[in-house]
Each structure stands twice: as structure tokens, then as C-alpha cells.
All heavy atoms as TSV, in Angstrom:
chain	resi	resn	atom	element	x	y	z
A	1	MET	N	N	76.259	48.692	134.651
A	1	MET	CA	C	76.697	48.444	136.032
A	1	MET	C	C	76.848	46.956	136.165
A	1	MET	O	O	76.104	46.135	135.754
A	1	MET	CB	C	75.545	48.939	136.956
A	1	MET	CG	C	75.808	48.760	138.471
A	1	MET	SD	S	74.626	49.400	139.557
A	1	MET	CE	C	73.786	47.974	140.008
A	2	ARG	N	N	77.788	46.634	136.970
A	2	ARG	CA	C	78.147	45.235	137.364
A	2	ARG	C	C	78.309	45.136	138.798
A	2	ARG	O	O	79.368	45.610	139.337
A	2	ARG	CB	C	79.287	44.740	136.654
A	2	ARG	CG	C	79.154	44.618	135.133
A	2	ARG	CD	C	80.276	44.113	134.508
A	2	ARG	NE	N	80.009	44.023	133.037
A	2	ARG	CZ	C	80.869	43.808	132.149
A	2	ARG	NH1	N	82.127	43.405	132.508
A	2	ARG	NH2	N	80.490	43.770	130.881
A	3	GLY	N	N	77.260	44.853	139.631
A	3	GLY	CA	C	77.269	44.982	141.069
A	3	GLY	C	C	77.444	46.363	141.533
A	3	GLY	O	O	76.565	47.214	141.072
A	4	ASP	N	N	78.337	46.853	142.382
A	4	ASP	CA	C	78.507	48.197	142.751
A	4	ASP	C	C	79.590	48.932	141.796
A	4	ASP	O	O	79.992	49.955	142.164
A	4	ASP	CB	C	78.983	48.185	144.106
A	4	ASP	CG	C	77.945	47.646	145.199
A	4	ASP	OD1	O	76.745	47.796	144.823
A	4	ASP	OD2	O	78.329	47.181	146.176
A	5	VAL	N	N	79.911	48.354	140.845
A	5	VAL	CA	C	80.975	48.949	139.877
A	5	VAL	C	C	80.314	49.314	138.605
A	5	VAL	O	O	79.557	48.597	138.013
A	5	VAL	CB	C	82.115	47.846	139.581
A	5	VAL	CG1	C	83.143	48.482	138.680
A	5	VAL	CG2	C	82.740	47.376	140.862
A	6	TYR	N	N	80.554	50.566	138.160
A	6	TYR	CA	C	79.972	51.136	136.970
A	6	TYR	C	C	81.099	51.253	135.845
A	6	TYR	O	O	82.247	51.663	136.210
A	6	TYR	CB	C	79.445	52.498	137.288
A	6	TYR	CG	C	78.210	52.401	138.079
A	6	TYR	CD1	C	78.386	52.480	139.555
A	6	TYR	CD2	C	76.952	52.404	137.645
A	6	TYR	CE1	C	77.381	52.366	140.376
A	6	TYR	CE2	C	75.898	52.384	138.593
A	6	TYR	CZ	C	76.145	52.344	139.801
A	6	TYR	OH	O	75.011	52.326	140.693
A	7	GLN	N	N	80.780	50.962	134.635
A	7	GLN	CA	C	81.638	51.300	133.537
A	7	GLN	C	C	81.266	52.429	132.907
A	7	GLN	O	O	80.066	52.729	132.708
A	7	GLN	CB	C	81.607	50.016	132.561
A	7	GLN	CG	C	82.199	48.746	133.250
A	7	GLN	CD	C	82.273	47.525	132.267
A	7	GLN	OE1	O	81.977	47.679	130.963
A	7	GLN	NE2	N	82.786	46.433	132.728
A	8	PHE	N	N	82.215	53.354	132.564
A	8	PHE	CA	C	81.880	54.599	132.024
A	8	PHE	C	C	82.610	54.770	130.551
A	8	PHE	O	O	83.711	54.136	130.372
A	8	PHE	CB	C	82.540	55.745	132.915
A	8	PHE	CG	C	81.783	56.151	134.032
A	8	PHE	CD1	C	81.792	55.331	135.286
A	8	PHE	CD2	C	80.946	57.233	134.073
A	8	PHE	CE1	C	81.156	55.679	136.286
A	8	PHE	CE2	C	80.255	57.557	135.132
A	8	PHE	CZ	C	80.293	56.669	136.315
A	9	ARG	N	N	81.938	55.378	129.803
A	9	ARG	CA	C	82.514	55.814	128.464
A	9	ARG	C	C	82.123	57.261	128.132
A	9	ARG	O	O	80.958	57.581	128.091
A	9	ARG	CB	C	82.114	54.854	127.344
A	9	ARG	CG	C	82.668	55.369	125.957
A	9	ARG	CD	C	82.642	54.330	124.830
A	9	ARG	NE	N	83.772	53.330	125.158
A	9	ARG	CZ	C	83.755	52.129	124.662
A	9	ARG	NH1	N	82.821	51.668	123.932
A	9	ARG	NH2	N	84.750	51.303	124.952
A	10	TRP	N	N	83.119	58.078	127.896
A	10	TRP	CA	C	82.932	59.518	127.567
A	10	TRP	C	C	83.193	59.700	126.110
A	10	TRP	O	O	84.230	59.177	125.633
A	10	TRP	CB	C	83.743	60.448	128.446
A	10	TRP	CG	C	83.498	60.479	129.865
A	10	TRP	CD1	C	82.757	61.271	130.567
A	10	TRP	CD2	C	84.078	59.547	130.827
A	10	TRP	NE1	N	82.847	61.089	131.911
A	10	TRP	CE2	C	83.668	59.927	132.057
A	10	TRP	CE3	C	84.952	58.511	130.693
A	10	TRP	CZ2	C	84.062	59.373	133.230
A	10	TRP	CZ3	C	85.319	57.871	131.911
A	10	TRP	CH2	C	84.866	58.248	133.241
A	11	ASN	N	N	82.366	60.423	125.427
A	11	ASN	CA	C	82.647	60.826	124.069
A	11	ASN	C	C	82.574	62.332	124.035
A	11	ASN	O	O	81.655	62.957	123.901
A	11	ASN	CB	C	81.626	60.264	123.045
A	11	ASN	CG	C	81.847	58.721	122.939
A	11	ASN	OD1	O	82.885	58.219	122.559
A	11	ASN	ND2	N	80.753	58.011	123.218
A	12	ALA	N	N	83.806	62.983	124.150
A	12	ALA	CA	C	83.915	64.399	124.225
A	12	ALA	C	C	85.036	64.836	123.350
A	12	ALA	O	O	86.008	65.346	123.770
A	12	ALA	CB	C	84.113	64.811	125.737
A	13	GLY	N	N	84.882	64.669	122.070
A	13	GLY	CA	C	85.920	64.925	121.145
A	13	GLY	C	C	86.878	63.727	120.982
A	13	GLY	O	O	87.174	63.202	119.956
A	14	SER	N	N	87.302	63.181	122.239
A	14	SER	CA	C	88.144	61.873	122.239
A	14	SER	C	C	87.375	60.959	123.127
A	14	SER	O	O	86.372	61.340	123.875
A	14	SER	CB	C	89.380	62.164	123.036
A	14	SER	OG	O	90.218	63.001	122.229
A	15	GLN	N	N	87.584	59.736	122.984
A	15	GLN	CA	C	86.842	58.705	123.672
A	15	GLN	C	C	87.661	58.349	125.039
A	15	GLN	O	O	88.935	58.188	125.025
A	15	GLN	CB	C	86.629	57.467	122.907
A	15	GLN	CG	C	85.815	56.438	123.765
A	15	GLN	CD	C	85.372	55.286	122.859
A	15	GLN	OE1	O	84.672	55.418	121.972
A	15	GLN	NE2	N	85.934	54.108	123.147
A	16	TYR	N	N	87.019	58.406	126.173
A	16	TYR	CA	C	87.647	57.997	127.335
A	16	TYR	C	C	86.788	56.757	128.040
A	16	TYR	O	O	85.608	56.758	127.892
A	16	TYR	CB	C	87.592	59.085	128.395
A	16	TYR	CG	C	88.172	60.432	127.980
A	16	TYR	CD1	C	87.464	61.216	127.246
A	16	TYR	CD2	C	89.389	60.764	128.495
A	16	TYR	CE1	C	88.028	62.375	126.772
A	16	TYR	CE2	C	89.951	62.004	128.160
A	16	TYR	CZ	C	89.233	62.782	127.286
A	16	TYR	OH	O	89.856	64.013	126.925
A	17	ASP	N	N	87.512	55.824	128.546
A	17	ASP	CA	C	87.001	54.683	129.178
A	17	ASP	C	C	87.297	54.638	130.688
A	17	ASP	O	O	88.468	54.956	131.018
A	17	ASP	CB	C	87.341	53.274	128.568
A	17	ASP	CG	C	86.689	53.152	127.165
A	17	ASP	OD1	O	85.585	53.285	126.992
A	17	ASP	OD2	O	87.522	52.895	126.231
A	18	GLY	N	N	86.412	54.286	131.549
A	18	GLY	CA	C	86.752	54.300	132.917
A	18	GLY	C	C	85.883	53.271	133.767
A	18	GLY	O	O	85.001	52.669	133.235
A	19	VAL	N	N	86.219	53.330	135.032
A	19	VAL	CA	C	85.440	52.452	135.961
A	19	VAL	C	C	85.157	53.339	137.139
A	19	VAL	O	O	86.034	54.107	137.533
A	19	VAL	CB	C	86.282	51.176	136.376
A	19	VAL	CG1	C	87.602	51.599	137.097
A	19	VAL	CG2	C	85.507	50.320	137.233
A	20	GLY	N	N	83.939	53.143	137.763
A	20	GLY	CA	C	83.534	53.945	138.852
A	20	GLY	C	C	82.796	53.220	139.937
A	20	GLY	O	O	82.336	52.097	139.750
A	21	VAL	N	N	82.689	53.960	141.119
A	21	VAL	CA	C	81.947	53.368	142.227
A	21	VAL	C	C	81.139	54.522	142.863
A	21	VAL	O	O	81.534	55.688	142.848
A	21	VAL	CB	C	82.801	52.824	143.422
A	21	VAL	CG1	C	83.518	51.524	142.855
A	21	VAL	CG2	C	83.885	53.742	143.895
A	22	GLN	N	N	79.981	54.183	143.361
A	22	GLN	CA	C	78.983	55.078	143.905
A	22	GLN	C	C	79.034	55.023	145.360
A	22	GLN	O	O	79.064	54.018	146.063
A	22	GLN	CB	C	77.641	54.952	143.435
A	22	GLN	CG	C	76.648	55.992	143.896
A	22	GLN	CD	C	75.182	55.728	143.269
A	22	GLN	OE1	O	75.003	55.007	142.435
A	22	GLN	NE2	N	74.262	56.545	143.817
A	23	ASN	N	N	79.019	56.306	146.084
A	23	ASN	CA	C	78.958	56.400	147.486
A	23	ASN	C	C	77.905	57.503	147.826
A	23	ASN	O	O	78.316	58.670	147.676
A	23	ASN	CB	C	80.365	56.687	148.079
A	23	ASN	CG	C	80.394	56.784	149.650
A	23	ASN	OD1	O	79.356	56.382	150.205
A	23	ASN	ND2	N	81.540	57.171	150.177
A	24	GLY	N	N	76.662	57.128	148.161
A	24	GLY	CA	C	75.636	58.051	148.352
A	24	GLY	C	C	75.314	58.785	147.070
A	24	GLY	O	O	75.083	58.268	146.122
A	25	ASN	N	N	75.407	60.160	147.136
A	25	ASN	CA	C	75.146	60.978	145.961
A	25	ASN	C	C	76.354	61.323	145.196
A	25	ASN	O	O	76.334	62.314	144.264
A	25	ASN	CB	C	74.439	62.319	146.389
A	25	ASN	CG	C	73.116	62.104	147.016
A	25	ASN	OD1	O	72.490	61.091	146.710
A	25	ASN	ND2	N	72.634	63.060	147.877
A	26	ILE	N	N	77.465	60.660	145.401
A	26	ILE	CA	C	78.672	60.923	144.641
A	26	ILE	C	C	79.088	59.602	143.974
A	26	ILE	O	O	78.992	58.557	144.456
A	26	ILE	CB	C	79.854	61.311	145.598
A	26	ILE	CG1	C	79.455	62.517	146.420
A	26	ILE	CG2	C	81.178	61.430	144.898
A	26	ILE	CD1	C	79.445	63.828	145.611
A	27	VAL	N	N	79.556	59.843	142.682
A	27	VAL	CA	C	80.171	58.601	142.018
A	27	VAL	C	C	81.585	59.027	141.542
A	27	VAL	O	O	81.773	60.222	140.999
A	27	VAL	CB	C	79.331	58.039	140.861
A	27	VAL	CG1	C	79.169	59.173	139.701
A	27	VAL	CG2	C	79.905	56.858	140.154
A	28	ALA	N	N	82.540	58.305	141.817
A	28	ALA	CA	C	84.005	58.683	141.517
A	28	ALA	C	C	84.336	57.565	140.413
A	28	ALA	O	O	84.104	56.398	140.496
A	28	ALA	CB	C	84.858	58.550	142.726
A	29	ALA	N	N	85.090	58.057	139.412
A	29	ALA	CA	C	85.570	57.185	138.373
A	29	ALA	C	C	86.918	57.557	137.942
A	29	ALA	O	O	87.355	58.652	137.872
A	29	ALA	CB	C	84.685	57.380	137.067
A	30	ALA	N	N	87.747	56.410	137.661
A	30	ALA	CA	C	89.089	56.604	137.150
A	30	ALA	C	C	89.006	56.359	135.586
A	30	ALA	O	O	88.146	55.635	135.247
A	30	ALA	CB	C	90.050	55.647	137.723
A	31	TYR	N	N	89.835	57.075	134.822
A	31	TYR	CA	C	89.588	56.865	133.421
A	31	TYR	C	C	91.064	57.029	132.747
A	31	TYR	O	O	92.033	57.482	133.291
A	31	TYR	CB	C	88.715	57.837	132.762
A	31	TYR	CG	C	89.145	59.254	133.091
A	31	TYR	CD1	C	90.018	59.996	132.160
A	31	TYR	CD2	C	88.721	60.052	134.198
A	31	TYR	CE1	C	90.409	61.319	132.489
A	31	TYR	CE2	C	89.075	61.241	134.410
A	31	TYR	CZ	C	89.996	61.896	133.589
A	31	TYR	OH	O	90.362	63.223	133.817
A	32	THR	N	N	91.158	56.583	131.414
A	32	THR	CA	C	92.343	56.686	130.679
A	32	THR	C	C	91.977	56.961	129.197
A	32	THR	O	O	90.923	56.588	128.752
A	32	THR	CB	C	93.128	55.445	130.842
A	32	THR	OG1	O	94.477	55.726	130.176
A	32	THR	CG2	C	92.586	54.216	130.328
A	33	THR	N	N	92.889	57.590	128.477
A	33	THR	CA	C	92.792	57.765	127.039
A	33	THR	C	C	93.896	57.058	126.310
A	33	THR	O	O	93.842	57.104	125.062
A	33	THR	CB	C	92.807	59.306	126.663
A	33	THR	OG1	O	94.014	59.818	127.143
A	33	THR	CG2	C	91.726	60.025	127.312
A	34	GLY	N	N	94.802	56.373	127.045
A	34	GLY	CA	C	95.915	55.828	126.289
A	34	GLY	C	C	96.342	54.584	127.083
A	34	GLY	O	O	95.842	54.138	128.082
A	35	THR	N	N	97.439	54.045	126.585
A	35	THR	CA	C	98.050	52.836	127.174
A	35	THR	C	C	99.071	53.143	128.121
A	35	THR	O	O	99.584	54.324	128.191
A	35	THR	CB	C	98.638	51.860	126.166
A	35	THR	OG1	O	99.670	52.630	125.397
A	35	THR	CG2	C	97.662	51.495	125.123
A	36	ASP	N	N	99.427	52.256	129.063
A	36	ASP	CA	C	100.484	52.467	130.049
A	36	ASP	C	C	100.293	53.663	130.950
A	36	ASP	O	O	101.217	54.385	131.332
A	36	ASP	CB	C	101.847	52.492	129.349
A	36	ASP	CG	C	102.136	51.206	128.623
A	36	ASP	OD1	O	101.817	50.191	129.057
A	36	ASP	OD2	O	102.846	51.370	127.585
A	37	GLY	N	N	98.995	53.966	131.280
A	37	GLY	CA	C	98.719	54.992	132.195
A	37	GLY	C	C	98.684	56.418	131.645
A	37	GLY	O	O	98.479	57.472	132.272
A	38	LYS	N	N	98.989	56.598	130.398
A	38	LYS	CA	C	98.997	57.942	129.621
A	38	LYS	C	C	97.524	58.374	129.593
A	38	LYS	O	O	96.713	57.600	129.284
A	38	LYS	CB	C	99.625	57.888	128.329
A	38	LYS	CG	C	101.022	57.490	128.323
A	38	LYS	CD	C	101.671	57.481	126.939
A	38	LYS	CE	C	103.117	57.125	127.015
A	38	LYS	NZ	N	103.716	56.827	125.836
A	39	GLY	N	N	97.325	59.592	129.937
A	39	GLY	CA	C	95.982	60.063	129.892
A	39	GLY	C	C	95.185	59.642	131.053
A	39	GLY	O	O	93.896	59.716	131.040
A	40	CYS	N	N	95.730	59.197	132.196
A	40	CYS	CA	C	95.041	58.696	133.339
A	40	CYS	C	C	94.479	59.864	134.194
A	40	CYS	O	O	95.212	60.733	134.378
A	40	CYS	CB	C	96.010	57.805	134.165
A	40	CYS	SG	S	95.316	57.072	135.624
A	41	GLY	N	N	93.339	59.754	134.690
A	41	GLY	CA	C	92.809	60.621	135.578
A	41	GLY	C	C	91.666	60.210	136.418
A	41	GLY	O	O	91.368	59.025	136.375
A	42	VAL	N	N	91.041	61.094	137.169
A	42	VAL	CA	C	89.942	60.704	138.060
A	42	VAL	C	C	88.948	61.815	138.061
A	42	VAL	O	O	89.313	63.014	137.831
A	42	VAL	CB	C	90.484	60.479	139.463
A	42	VAL	CG1	C	90.980	61.679	140.125
A	42	VAL	CG2	C	89.395	59.816	140.367
A	43	VAL	N	N	87.709	61.471	138.211
A	43	VAL	CA	C	86.622	62.533	138.201
A	43	VAL	C	C	85.709	62.011	139.410
A	43	VAL	O	O	85.375	60.838	139.608
A	43	VAL	CB	C	85.910	62.588	136.862
A	43	VAL	CG1	C	85.229	61.362	136.403
A	43	VAL	CG2	C	84.852	63.821	136.934
A	44	ASP	N	N	85.193	62.979	140.133
A	44	ASP	CA	C	84.045	62.760	141.059
A	44	ASP	C	C	82.869	63.637	140.613
A	44	ASP	O	O	82.971	64.683	140.397
A	44	ASP	CB	C	84.386	62.781	142.534
A	44	ASP	CG	C	84.597	64.302	142.917
A	44	ASP	OD1	O	84.961	65.172	142.021
A	44	ASP	OD2	O	84.562	64.636	144.087
A	45	TYR	N	N	81.668	62.991	140.531
A	45	TYR	CA	C	80.484	63.608	140.171
A	45	TYR	C	C	79.532	63.603	141.307
A	45	TYR	O	O	79.277	62.575	142.056
A	45	TYR	CB	C	79.711	62.736	139.022
A	45	TYR	CG	C	80.462	62.828	137.736
A	45	TYR	CD1	C	81.054	61.655	137.167
A	45	TYR	CD2	C	80.484	63.917	136.950
A	45	TYR	CE1	C	81.743	61.588	135.990
A	45	TYR	CE2	C	81.113	64.065	135.685
A	45	TYR	CZ	C	81.767	62.846	135.185
A	45	TYR	OH	O	82.331	62.815	134.018
A	46	ASP	N	N	78.821	64.772	141.439
A	46	ASP	CA	C	77.578	64.856	142.298
A	46	ASP	C	C	76.367	64.404	141.379
A	46	ASP	O	O	76.277	64.976	140.315
A	46	ASP	CB	C	77.378	66.265	142.718
A	46	ASP	CG	C	76.187	66.458	143.595
A	46	ASP	OD1	O	75.808	65.627	144.417
A	46	ASP	OD2	O	75.581	67.532	143.510
A	47	ILE	N	N	75.635	63.505	141.801
A	47	ILE	CA	C	74.451	63.060	141.010
A	47	ILE	C	C	73.322	63.946	141.357
A	47	ILE	O	O	72.787	63.904	142.573
A	47	ILE	CB	C	74.112	61.529	141.377
A	47	ILE	CG1	C	75.306	60.652	141.222
A	47	ILE	CG2	C	72.933	61.078	140.516
A	47	ILE	CD1	C	75.217	59.229	141.792
A	48	ARG	N	N	72.797	64.676	140.455
A	48	ARG	CA	C	71.659	65.516	140.584
A	48	ARG	C	C	70.325	64.719	140.610
A	48	ARG	O	O	70.379	63.618	140.177
A	48	ARG	CB	C	71.669	66.565	139.441
A	48	ARG	CG	C	72.872	67.566	139.499
A	48	ARG	CD	C	72.803	68.699	138.681
A	48	ARG	NE	N	72.028	68.648	137.457
A	48	ARG	CZ	C	72.249	69.116	136.312
A	48	ARG	NH1	N	73.364	69.864	136.186
A	48	ARG	NH2	N	71.433	68.931	135.222
A	49	GLY	N	N	69.322	65.359	141.120
A	49	GLY	CA	C	67.997	64.714	141.265
A	49	GLY	C	C	67.476	64.217	139.835
A	49	GLY	O	O	66.811	63.292	139.749
A	50	ASP	N	N	67.812	64.902	138.669
A	50	ASP	CA	C	67.449	64.504	137.354
A	50	ASP	C	C	68.331	63.534	136.805
A	50	ASP	O	O	68.192	63.142	135.644
A	50	ASP	CB	C	67.210	65.647	136.520
A	50	ASP	CG	C	68.541	66.466	136.238
A	50	ASP	OD1	O	69.607	65.970	136.782
A	50	ASP	OD2	O	68.456	67.461	135.492
A	51	GLY	N	N	69.351	63.059	137.505
A	51	GLY	CA	C	70.302	62.033	136.907
A	51	GLY	C	C	71.510	62.638	136.200
A	51	GLY	O	O	72.453	61.842	135.950
A	52	ALA	N	N	71.486	63.950	136.028
A	52	ALA	CA	C	72.619	64.517	135.391
A	52	ALA	C	C	73.798	64.610	136.397
A	52	ALA	O	O	73.619	64.432	137.683
A	52	ALA	CB	C	72.291	65.954	134.931
A	53	LEU	N	N	74.987	64.837	135.936
A	53	LEU	CA	C	76.246	64.730	136.840
A	53	LEU	C	C	76.932	65.913	136.631
A	53	LEU	O	O	77.231	66.546	135.592
A	53	LEU	CB	C	77.166	63.597	136.317
A	53	LEU	CG	C	76.563	62.242	136.222
A	53	LEU	CD1	C	77.446	61.203	135.644
A	53	LEU	CD2	C	76.135	61.654	137.609
A	54	ASP	N	N	77.365	66.513	137.891
A	54	ASP	CA	C	78.318	67.723	137.925
A	54	ASP	C	C	79.664	67.275	138.575
A	54	ASP	O	O	79.616	66.722	139.657
A	54	ASP	CB	C	77.725	68.796	138.872
A	54	ASP	CG	C	76.530	69.555	138.087
A	54	ASP	OD1	O	76.532	69.653	136.872
A	54	ASP	OD2	O	75.528	69.910	138.826
A	55	GLY	N	N	80.707	67.432	137.820
A	55	GLY	CA	C	81.955	66.848	138.352
A	55	GLY	C	C	83.164	67.765	138.355
A	55	GLY	O	O	83.187	68.755	137.821
A	56	LYS	N	N	84.185	67.261	139.088
A	56	LYS	CA	C	85.513	67.797	139.135
A	56	LYS	C	C	86.476	66.657	138.670
A	56	LYS	O	O	86.441	65.656	139.322
A	56	LYS	CB	C	85.820	68.442	140.478
A	56	LYS	CG	C	87.140	69.182	140.590
A	56	LYS	CD	C	87.372	69.886	141.783
A	56	LYS	CE	C	88.738	70.698	141.631
A	56	LYS	NZ	N	88.858	71.448	142.965
A	57	TRP	N	N	87.413	67.006	137.752
A	57	TRP	CA	C	88.374	66.048	137.337
A	57	TRP	C	C	89.839	66.499	137.511
A	57	TRP	O	O	90.040	67.704	137.636
A	57	TRP	CB	C	88.074	65.678	135.879
A	57	TRP	CG	C	87.961	66.788	135.003
A	57	TRP	CD1	C	86.946	67.535	134.572
A	57	TRP	CD2	C	89.210	67.443	134.329
A	57	TRP	NE1	N	87.269	68.605	133.710
A	57	TRP	CE2	C	88.671	68.617	133.571
A	57	TRP	CE3	C	90.523	67.360	134.359
A	57	TRP	CZ2	C	89.427	69.468	132.770
A	57	TRP	CZ3	C	91.275	68.188	133.578
A	57	TRP	CH2	C	90.766	69.240	132.768
A	58	GLY	N	N	90.748	65.567	137.432
A	58	GLY	CA	C	92.085	65.858	137.415
A	58	GLY	C	C	92.888	64.784	136.649
A	58	GLY	O	O	92.525	63.625	136.671
A	59	TYR	N	N	93.954	65.251	135.941
A	59	TYR	CA	C	94.847	64.281	135.299
A	59	TYR	C	C	96.076	64.005	136.073
A	59	TYR	O	O	96.721	64.896	136.685
A	59	TYR	CB	C	95.261	64.935	133.946
A	59	TYR	CG	C	94.331	64.832	132.870
A	59	TYR	CD1	C	93.672	65.932	132.309
A	59	TYR	CD2	C	94.042	63.617	132.229
A	59	TYR	CE1	C	92.850	65.886	131.220
A	59	TYR	CE2	C	93.130	63.492	131.194
A	59	TYR	CZ	C	92.613	64.529	130.730
A	59	TYR	OH	O	91.668	64.569	129.746
A	60	TRP	N	N	96.622	62.818	135.912
A	60	TRP	CA	C	97.859	62.285	136.584
A	60	TRP	C	C	99.028	62.910	135.893
A	60	TRP	O	O	99.111	62.989	134.597
A	60	TRP	CB	C	97.857	60.873	136.512
A	60	TRP	CG	C	99.082	60.258	136.984
A	60	TRP	CD1	C	99.522	60.102	138.340
A	60	TRP	CD2	C	100.279	59.754	136.244
A	60	TRP	NE1	N	100.758	59.531	138.347
A	60	TRP	CE2	C	101.250	59.333	137.101
A	60	TRP	CE3	C	100.451	59.668	134.770
A	60	TRP	CZ2	C	102.454	58.769	136.702
A	60	TRP	CZ3	C	101.638	59.069	134.379
A	60	TRP	CH2	C	102.621	58.702	135.323
A	61	GLY	N	N	99.951	63.445	136.537
A	61	GLY	CA	C	101.303	63.826	136.114
A	61	GLY	C	C	101.265	65.237	135.403
A	61	GLY	O	O	102.333	65.570	134.937
A	62	THR	N	N	100.097	65.954	135.277
A	62	THR	CA	C	100.187	67.255	134.568
A	62	THR	C	C	99.558	68.334	135.370
A	62	THR	O	O	99.676	69.450	135.014
A	62	THR	CB	C	99.302	67.095	133.270
A	62	THR	OG1	O	97.861	66.878	133.769
A	62	THR	CG2	C	99.770	66.109	132.411
A	63	ASN	N	N	99.152	68.069	136.741
A	63	ASN	CA	C	98.538	69.140	137.511
A	63	ASN	C	C	97.365	69.877	136.803
A	63	ASN	O	O	97.240	71.095	137.017
A	63	ASN	CB	C	99.606	70.070	138.043
A	63	ASN	CG	C	100.607	69.432	138.951
A	63	ASN	OD1	O	100.172	68.477	139.685
A	63	ASN	ND2	N	101.811	69.895	139.021
A	64	GLU	N	N	96.670	69.212	135.947
A	64	GLU	CA	C	95.504	69.862	135.327
A	64	GLU	C	C	94.293	69.380	136.053
A	64	GLU	O	O	94.164	68.293	136.492
A	64	GLU	CB	C	95.389	69.406	133.801
A	64	GLU	CG	C	96.469	69.889	132.891
A	64	GLU	CD	C	96.152	69.364	131.490
A	64	GLU	OE1	O	95.148	69.791	130.836
A	64	GLU	OE2	O	97.018	68.554	130.980
A	65	ALA	N	N	93.286	70.310	136.225
A	65	ALA	CA	C	91.976	70.025	136.797
A	65	ALA	C	C	90.972	70.890	136.263
A	65	ALA	O	O	91.290	71.957	135.612
A	65	ALA	CB	C	92.075	70.253	138.314
A	66	GLY	N	N	89.736	70.474	136.374
A	66	GLY	CA	C	88.595	71.231	135.866
A	66	GLY	C	C	87.321	70.728	136.302
A	66	GLY	O	O	87.227	69.858	137.110
A	67	THR	N	N	86.238	71.307	135.779
A	67	THR	CA	C	84.933	70.965	136.164
A	67	THR	C	C	84.186	70.622	134.849
A	67	THR	O	O	84.516	71.030	133.758
A	67	THR	CB	C	84.133	71.973	136.928
A	67	THR	OG1	O	84.043	73.195	136.107
A	67	THR	CG2	C	84.791	72.389	138.172
A	68	GLU	N	N	83.122	69.774	135.050
A	68	GLU	CA	C	82.279	69.374	133.791
A	68	GLU	C	C	80.918	69.033	134.294
A	68	GLU	O	O	80.773	68.707	135.449
A	68	GLU	CB	C	82.970	68.303	132.960
A	68	GLU	CG	C	82.955	67.021	133.706
A	68	GLU	CD	C	83.646	65.860	132.936
A	68	GLU	OE1	O	84.670	66.199	132.202
A	68	GLU	OE2	O	83.224	64.777	132.978
A	69	SER	N	N	80.030	69.007	133.361
A	69	SER	CA	C	78.646	68.435	133.538
A	69	SER	C	C	78.501	67.278	132.485
A	69	SER	O	O	79.041	67.371	131.447
A	69	SER	CB	C	77.575	69.455	133.316
A	69	SER	OG	O	77.655	70.512	134.365
A	70	ALA	N	N	77.827	66.268	132.836
A	70	ALA	CA	C	77.647	65.141	131.994
A	70	ALA	C	C	76.190	64.570	132.060
A	70	ALA	O	O	75.562	64.691	133.115
A	70	ALA	CB	C	78.599	64.093	132.317
A	71	THR	N	N	75.750	64.051	131.057
A	71	THR	CA	C	74.433	63.284	131.003
A	71	THR	C	C	74.585	61.991	130.440
A	71	THR	O	O	75.435	61.708	129.503
A	71	THR	CB	C	73.396	64.190	130.218
A	71	THR	OG1	O	73.848	64.408	128.807
A	71	THR	CG2	C	73.031	65.402	130.856
A	72	ARG	N	N	73.869	60.979	130.854
A	72	ARG	CA	C	73.878	59.649	130.479
A	72	ARG	C	C	73.168	59.574	129.051
A	72	ARG	O	O	72.114	60.131	128.807
A	72	ARG	CB	C	73.160	58.645	131.384
A	72	ARG	CG	C	73.184	57.330	130.940
A	72	ARG	CD	C	72.371	56.383	131.766
A	72	ARG	NE	N	71.564	56.864	132.775
A	72	ARG	CZ	C	71.613	56.637	134.040
A	72	ARG	NH1	N	72.535	55.697	134.355
A	72	ARG	NH2	N	70.882	57.125	134.990
A	73	THR	N	N	73.835	58.782	128.108
A	73	THR	CA	C	73.282	58.608	126.831
A	73	THR	C	C	72.861	57.167	126.679
A	73	THR	O	O	72.132	56.917	125.697
A	73	THR	CB	C	74.175	59.091	125.676
A	73	THR	OG1	O	75.410	58.337	125.743
A	73	THR	CG2	C	74.418	60.528	125.766
A	74	SER	N	N	73.345	56.319	127.564
A	74	SER	CA	C	72.923	54.869	127.477
A	74	SER	C	C	73.190	54.316	128.898
A	74	SER	O	O	73.800	54.918	129.626
A	74	SER	CB	C	73.673	54.168	126.424
A	74	SER	OG	O	75.004	54.028	126.696
A	75	GLY	N	N	72.684	53.057	129.127
A	75	GLY	CA	C	72.969	52.441	130.329
A	75	GLY	C	C	71.923	52.872	131.316
A	75	GLY	O	O	70.988	53.595	131.257
A	76	SER	N	N	72.127	52.290	132.655
A	76	SER	CA	C	71.251	52.641	133.745
A	76	SER	C	C	71.948	52.272	134.997
A	76	SER	O	O	73.139	51.877	134.960
A	76	SER	CB	C	70.000	51.788	133.755
A	76	SER	OG	O	70.346	50.432	133.803
A	77	GLY	N	N	71.330	52.776	136.132
A	77	GLY	CA	C	71.817	52.399	137.376
A	77	GLY	C	C	72.188	53.547	138.310
A	77	GLY	O	O	71.980	53.347	139.599
A	78	LEU	N	N	72.777	54.610	137.921
A	78	LEU	CA	C	73.034	55.734	138.765
A	78	LEU	C	C	71.743	56.385	139.157
A	78	LEU	O	O	71.048	56.918	138.389
A	78	LEU	CB	C	74.018	56.712	138.139
A	78	LEU	CG	C	75.476	56.368	137.919
A	78	LEU	CD1	C	76.201	57.343	137.216
A	78	LEU	CD2	C	76.154	56.108	139.269
A	79	ALA	N	N	71.559	56.487	140.558
A	79	ALA	CA	C	70.417	57.177	141.032
A	79	ALA	C	C	70.771	57.882	142.276
A	79	ALA	O	O	71.570	57.362	143.133
A	79	ALA	CB	C	69.338	56.133	141.256
A	80	ARG	N	N	70.082	58.922	142.515
A	80	ARG	CA	C	70.221	59.665	143.785
A	80	ARG	C	C	69.466	59.118	144.753
A	80	ARG	O	O	68.391	58.701	144.673
A	80	ARG	CB	C	70.013	61.222	143.466
A	80	ARG	CG	C	70.269	61.987	144.593
A	80	ARG	CD	C	70.195	63.464	144.150
A	80	ARG	NE	N	70.762	64.173	145.344
A	80	ARG	CZ	C	70.814	65.531	145.354
A	80	ARG	NH1	N	70.438	66.233	144.332
A	80	ARG	NH2	N	71.225	66.133	146.386
């Protein structure tokens, strides 16, 4: 975390890097898997009491969306 801005890294078969902001019990993050906006998307997570995240995501330009759950493996800062 840097101030109110969080840096994200997902390792889910491929690596995704992103930036997010927290608003109450929700954290929203934009991410990319490639250069020049390729693989660009957004996810919003509900922060559960145990710190785990339940989210809904979408990709730019492909009309793809889905849900996921995530847990932190390093870092700190997100709290309900």
C-alpha cells in the first residue's frame, strides 16, 4: 500500500499487475496482462471479515466477465 493506493499482483496461471483503491468494504482494481492496454480489465472485491476477497471482474473489449475469490499471500493493508 502507498497511501490510499494499493498495488496488486495476481498469480493465477498468468501474472497480472494492477492498482486499486479501497472505499469502505470494497476495493476496486484495474489490471493488465500485456502492453498497450491488451488484457486490460477491472475487478471489484468485497473484503470479508477474515480478509479474503470475493470479486467480480470484466475485460475491456471482449465482453467477458466472471467472479472469483482471492486471498493475500503477501503485503498488508486491506482491512474491513
